[in-house]
N, C-alpha and C positions, 0 to 999 in steps of 0.2 A: 504494500500500500504506500502511496506517495503522500508525504506530509508537507513538502515544500510547495509554496505558491509559485505559479508560473509568472512569466514577465507581465502578462496582461493584468493579472490579479494584483501584483505588486504596484503596477502603475495606477490601478484603480485606487488602491490605498493611498498612494502618494498624492493623487489628485484631490481626494477627499480631505486629507491632512492639510494641504495647501489652502483649499477653499475655506475650511473651518477655522484655520489660523487667521486668515484675512477677515473672517466674519466677526471676530471678537465675541466668542460665545459667553464669556463671563457676564456681560451686560444683559444678554438674553436670559441667562439663568436667574439673575437677580430680579429681572422684571417678571419672569414666570413665577418665582416664589412670592412676589407681591400681588399676584393675581392678574398681571398684564400679559396676556398671551400674544400680543401683536408682534414683538420682535422674534419670539419663538416660532410663530406661524410663518413669518417671512423666511426664517432659516429652514423650516420644514419644506417650503416650496422650493428652495434651492437644492435641498437634498433630493427631492422628487425629480427635479430637472437632471440631476446627476444619475438618476436611475435606481437610487437606493430602495425606495418603496416598491418599485416594480419588480424587484427581485423576489418578492414574496407572492406575487400575483401571477396566475397562469396566462399564457399568451392569448387564450380565447377571451380573456377579459382585459386585454390591452396591456398585459404585463410582460415580464421577461422570464419568469420563473415557473415553478419554484426552483431556486438555486441556493441551497443551504450554505455551501462553502463561501460563495460570494457574499451572502448575507452575513456570515460570520466575519468576513474581512471588513465589510462596511460597519458593522456594529462595534468592532474593535476600535475603529476611528471615532465613532460617535461617543464611545466611552472615554477615549483619550481626551476628547474635547468637552466632555460633560454636557452634551447637548440635551436640553430639557424636553419634556413631553412624553406622552405614552407611545413612543416609537415601538418598543417591544410589544405592547398590547395591540397596536395597530397591525403589525405583521402577523401576530398570533390570530387576530380576528380574521385576517385574510386567509390564513391557513384553515381556520374553522369553516368559513363560508365556502371555500374552495372544496374542501373534503365533503361537505354536505351536498353541495351543488353537483359534485362529481358522482355522488351516490344516488342522485335523483331526488334529494330531499328526504327527510325522515317524516314519520307519521303516516306513511302510506298504509292504508288498511286500518287506521285507527279512527277514521271518520272525521278527523279534525281538519283535514285539508291543509295541514301545515307544510307539506312538501312544496306547494306553490309559494308559500310565504318565504321559504328559504331561497328558492330560485329568484324571486323578486328582489330579496335583500342582496343576494350575490350579484345580480345584474345591476343593481343600483349602487352598491358600495364598492365592489372590487375595482371597477375602472377609476373611480374617484380616489381610492387609496393609491393606485398606481400613479396617478397624476399629481398626487399631493393635495388634492382639493378637499379630502375628507380625513379628519382625525377620528379614529374609532377606538374606544377603549374596550377591553374585554375583561370581564370578571368571572373567574371560575373559582368559587369559594373553596372547593375541595383542593385546589392547587395553590391558591394565592390569598386565601382569606376573604372576608366579606366585603372588602372595600375595592372600589374601582379607582384606578389611577387617573388623575386629572379629568374626572368626569365633568368638572365645571368648564373645561376648555374643549371637550370633545364634541364632535357633531353627532355622535351616536355612542351609546353604551350598550354592549351586548352582555347578557348574563346567562351563564349555564348553571343550572341547579339540578343535579341528578341527570335525568334524561329530558329536561326541558330547556329550550332556548327561548329567551325573551329579549325584546328591545325595551330597555328601561325608559320610563316616562320622564323621570327626574332623578335627582340625587340629593342626599342629605347634606348637612353642613360639612365643610372641609375640616378634617381632623388633624391634630398636631402630628408632625412626622420628624424623625431624626434628620431628614433632609428636607428643608423647607420647599425645595423645588419639586418634591414628590407630594402632590396634593391629593390626599386620600378622602374619598367620600363613599357612603353606602348608597348603591343604586336602589331606587324605589319604583314599585309599580311596573307598568309597561304591558306590551302586547306579546303574546306567545307567537313565536315564529315556527317552532317545530317541537315535536315530542317523539320520543322513541329511542331505542338503543343506539341508533346511528348518531344521535346527538352526543351521547356519552363517549363513543369511540372517536368522534371528530374533536371533541373537547380534549381528550387525552393527547391526540396528535398536536393540537394547537398548543397545549401546555409544554410539549417537548420542543416545539419551535421557539416558544417563549423562553424556556430554560436555556436553549442553545444561544439565543440572542443575548440573554442576560449574562451568560458566561463570557461571551465576546466583549460585552460592555465592561465587565469586571476586569478582563485582561487589559483592555485599553486604558481603563482608569488606573490600574496598578502601574502600568508603564509610565503614564503621565506623572504620577506621584513620585516614582523612582527618579525620573529624569529631572524633575524640579528639585528634588532633594539632593541629587548629585551636584547640580549647579550651585545650590545653596552652601553645601559643605566646602566647596572650593573657595567661597567668599568669606564665610564666617571664621573668625580667628580666635584662638585662645593661646595664651602664653607666646604670642607673637607668631604663631603658625596657623595655617588653615586646619580646621578640625577634620577635614577630609584626609589628612595625613595620619590621623590616629588609627592604630591597628584595630581597635574596637569598632570604630565607625566603618572602616573598610569591610570588616567581617559582617557587620549588620547589613550593609548595602549588598554585599555579595550574596548573602542568604536570601535577600529579597529578590534579587535578579534571578537566582537559580529557581526559586519557587515559581516566578512568572514564566520563565522559559520552559519549565517542566509542564506548565499548563497549556502552552501554545500547541504542541503536537496533539495533545488530548482533545483540544477544541477542534482542530482540523480533522482529526480522525472521526470525531462524533458527527461533524457536518457531512463528511463523506458517507458515513453509515446511514444517516438520515436520507441523503440523496438517493442511496441505493435501496432504501427500504429494508435494510438488514434487520434480522430478528434481534440482534444485540444492540441496535441503535439506542434504545431507551437507557440501557446500562451505560453506554459510552457517553451519552449526553449528561447523565447524572454524574459520572466521573469527572467530566470536563467542568460541569457547574460547580461542584464542591471544590475542585482543585483551583480553579480560577477565582472563585469567590473568596476562599481562604487566603490565597496569595495576594489579592487586592486588599483585603482587610489587614494583612500583615504589612503591606506597603504603606497603608494609611497610618498604622501605628509607628512605623519607622519614620515616616515623614514628620509626624507630630513630635516625636521624641527629638529628632535631630534638628528640627527648626526651633525647638525650645519654646519660650513663652509666646513668641510671635506667631507660632503655629495655631494658637487658640483664637486669634483675632478674626473677627468677621470681615474686617477691611481687606485682609490678605486673600487674594483669589484662591489660594491653596485650600482654604476652608470649604470652598464649593466642591472640591474633589474629595476631601477627607470625609465630609458628611454623607457622601454617596456610598462609601465602601460597605458599611454594614447593611444598609437597606438592600443593596444589590446582592450581597451575600445570601440574604434570606429570601429574596423575591423569587417566586416560581420554583421553590424547592429549597428548604432549609438544608444546612449541612447534614443534619441527622437523617432527614428524609432521603437525600441523595445517596448517602452511604448505605441506607437500607435497600435502595433500588440496586446499587452496585452488587451488594452481597446476596440479593434474593436469588434463590435457586432457579 
């Protein structure tokens, strides 16, 4: 199995890195946390123009995918730049709708007529997701808890409870979060789009796509934290020398780098397994998720320790990255849940 990216995939990553660097994402993150989604939506449109969202949408709905490996490459860069918004949830919603649409909708034979509801939803939302015109949040309480991410900024919120898929009517108040840019609210009410076992199967597939994308975000986040910390320890001095010359600091940074680099091939292997529909894809995604999440969380702890007191300040952009590490580690599969999936017979 090949774990290295090809030239085209590496160039795709470089182009996204350049675009997001020029976009100045910290300002968009701060605005999003304050409830102003305008800069974030503008950034969302630029990502759509680059083809990021189309990677999760099939060609029959004006997309380019599904292409899990390219999606992992893209979300690594989104994590590196701390791009706000329910990007993971939107691509997961696309995977859910695509899987149900491909199966002809669920609820057939139940007398509910829910199959046509799924087909209409897929036809309405998938092309708009690919073009960046729609922000769709997905809530699967069994996989991610009872809250929908950024429901207040989303154009639609899909909720899967058991074997029922519904389009939420509204959402409750935004709840406090460790990361202010992750705005959590409980979806309320809504219209049933589908019922049946196919909904549960499609939701499980969507949760795997979400876990893969979240693992990629964690990997990018961890690399950004490491890069910023390396630059800082070259500048900060104690006893007349840069602290980066201290053996203990070198060892801490080396451990952080090794953990992140160990996660990278696991992420790419999981993406390839998902693309091939391999039976072991779920376990590989879980392994990548727990490894990347733990590595990013360790990178955040290292960054905080080596930056010292300045690392705690809200004014320093570093805080925008540090505060994402733990929520991403736990989103779409806690470490304990992922380890259980890896070890399941």
